[in-house]
N, C-alpha and C positions, 0 to 999 in steps of 0.2 A: 440446230435444239427445232423442235416441234413446236408451231404455234402454238402459245398458251394466251388464254382471256380472262380477267378478272373482272368481277361485277362489284362496284363499289356504291354504296350506300351514302350517301352525305357527303359525296366525293367535290365538291366544288369548294369546299374550306376547310382548314385545320385538319386535323388529322387525316380524312380521308383523301384531300389532296396530296397530303405529304407521302401519305401509302402509295397512291397512284403514281406520283413520279417516282419512287426508288423501286417501283416493279417496271415502270418503264425502262428504268436504266439497265434492269436485267431483261430488256427484251419481252416483256410483257405485257400485251393490250388492252386496255380498259375499256368498259362500259358503265359511266359515272352516272350519280345521280343527282339531282339536285332538287330545292324544295319550291324555293322562289325565285332564288339569282341565277337564273337562265346567264346572264355575262360573266359572273367568276365561275359558271362550270364552264363556259366556251373557251373562256380565258386557260382554264386548264387544260383543256384539249389543245390548246395553240401548244402549250408547255410541254405536251406528251408527244405530241407530233415531230416537234424540235428534236427529240431524241431517238426518232426513226422507227417510231410505232403509231398503231393505230389509234382513236379513241372516239367514243360517241357519248354526247351527254343527252340524258331523258330525263323527264320531267317526274318527279314519285314524291306524293305525300304518303310516308309509310305509316301515317296512324289511318290511314283512307284504305281501307282493307277492300274499297268498291271498286279501285281503280286498279287492285291486282292483274284481273284480267284481261283489259288493255293493256297494262303496262308489260305483260309477259308477251304478250303479240309484238308490242314496238319492239322486245329482246329480239324475237325472233329474227326479225326483218333487220333488223339492224348486223344481228349476227351472218346473214345470208348476205345482206348486201355490201358490206364491209370484208368480211372474212370467208365469204363462203363457206359457211357450216352451221350446223343448227344445234352446237351444245357449246356450252363455256367452261370453263376448267375451276375457276374460284369464286366462291360468294363471301364479300366480306359484310357482314351485318353492321356498317358503324354508325349508321346516321343518329343522332338524337338532339335533345336538348338540354342546357341544365337550368332547371327549376328548384330558387334555394326559398326554405323554408323551415321553419319550426315543426315538429309533426303536432303539437299542440293546436298550429294554424292550419296545417295544411288542408285545402278546399276540397269538396268531390271533384270540382273542375280541373283543381293541379292534379291530382291524383291519376285519373280520368286519361288525361292530356301524356301523364308520365307512362301510364300502363299500355297505351295505345302507340306510342310511338317507341319506347323501349320493350317493350316483351308483347304484346299480342300482334303488333306490326310485324315485327322480324321473323314470330313462330309462323304466319300465315305466308307471308310473304315468301320464305324457305320453302314453305310446300308447296305453292304456286310454280316455284321456279324449277322444284328439284326435275321435273322432265325433261328439262330443257338444260341441263349439268351434266355434264360427262361420268360415266361411270368410273371410278378413282381419281374423281374431283377431291376439294378442300372447300370445306367450310369453317370459317374464323367468325364466331361472335367476339363482341366488344363489351365486356365490363369494367368493373372500377374496383380501385382500391379501396375504395367506400365500401364495397361487400365484404372485404375482411375488417379493415378497423372503422370506428364508429367517430364521427365528426357532427356535432348539434347541424342540424338545419338540412341534412340530405336524407332523411329517414324513406321517406317515400320513393324517391332515385336509386338508391340503394337496392331498395326491396327488388326493384325490377331488375337491377343488375344480379340479384343474387338469385331470381328465378330464372334468368335466363343461365347463368352457372347450373343448375339443376338439368333445366330445358338441353345443355351441350352434350352431358354424359347420356341422357335420353336417346337424342339423336347419332350421336357416336353409335351407340348401342344398334339403332333400327337400321341406320346407313350403313354398318359395315357390310352385309350383304351385297351392296352394290360397290364395296371398297371406298367408300366415301369417306373421309375420318372429317374429325369436328373437333377444335379445338377452340379455347376462351382466351383473348386476352384482357389484361386488365392493368390498364395505365393507370400510373398516380397521377399527382399534382402535374398540369402539364400547359404551359404561357400561349394560353389560343384566346380566341374570344369567346369559348363557350361560358356561359354562364356568365356572358356580359363583361366579359374579360376580367374579371374580379382578381384571380390571380398575378396576371401579366400585368392588370393596371396597379393595382393595392401594393405599395411598397411593402407597408408591414407584413401582410398575409405574404408575400413572398420571403421575406424574412423567415417566419417563422415556418415556414414547410422548409427552406431550406435546413433551418435549425433539427429539424424534425427528419432528415433524411441522410441516410451513411455517405452518400457520395457528396453533400454539400451543396446540394443547389435545385432548384425546382426543373420538371423536366422542360424539356422544349420538344416541338411537332418530331423535329428528326431524331430524335429519341424514339420514338413510338412508328412513324412510318418504315425506319429501317428494321425494325422488331416484326412489323407485319410483313416486310417483302422476305425477314429471314425465317418467319416461321412457317410460309407456304413453299419455300424450297425443297428440293427434291430431298435433301438433306435430311428432314424432319418428317419425311413422308412414314414412317412407322410412328409417328407421335398421335396419340389420340385420345379423345376425353380429358383432356388436361386443359387447368386452369393453369396461364404464366403471368405473371405480376411482373410489370417493367414497369419499377417506381424509383430508381435509385435507392432501393432500399427505406423505403417510408416508415415510420412507426415501429421498427425491431425491437 
């Protein structure tokens, strides 16, 4: 198998970490980003290296577009020094934050934070990284089940995810000339530290989610990391511009 490299934003914890480990198990190397927790990111790098592939961790705040030129330069340097190449294969726009609040109470500051992290950041980061992406590569954006079903408290967050779903189709249309396919995965409710760990730590909420899910439980990081690895496999190379919900069948 030829060398494959994935760039995963928000790879120091949660779904990004799990995806990186699942990809490593398939022999795929990783460039991970972290926002503030360098030690967690370095721990993930060590776990990946124990699986026999290479990884590196770079600091990036996806909400700060002014960092993107310097970040792209760092990526280029790491590709050359670690892998002796100039391009990577897969981009996973995973970095995110869960901010909960009723529509009527959402402040402009919270709205802007969600906008910058979940839509504006991925829009311009992907644009900036295109010169470093291999022709025939793959982009996987991350949405949420909340873009399909509505639960009070997520109006702003889900709106940004809905925007990413539309963007995915446009990216697929415009990047097809380079053979780059673009899809978007929409996880359901997952037990992680996301949003302060509300689902993981709130037994009542967890039971409610399980009761509304066809497979009878809340999701786990392994459910999504495995799905991301599968969606980037060569077997699904002809799939393009699709929203794939991985929620165990929530709110059917």
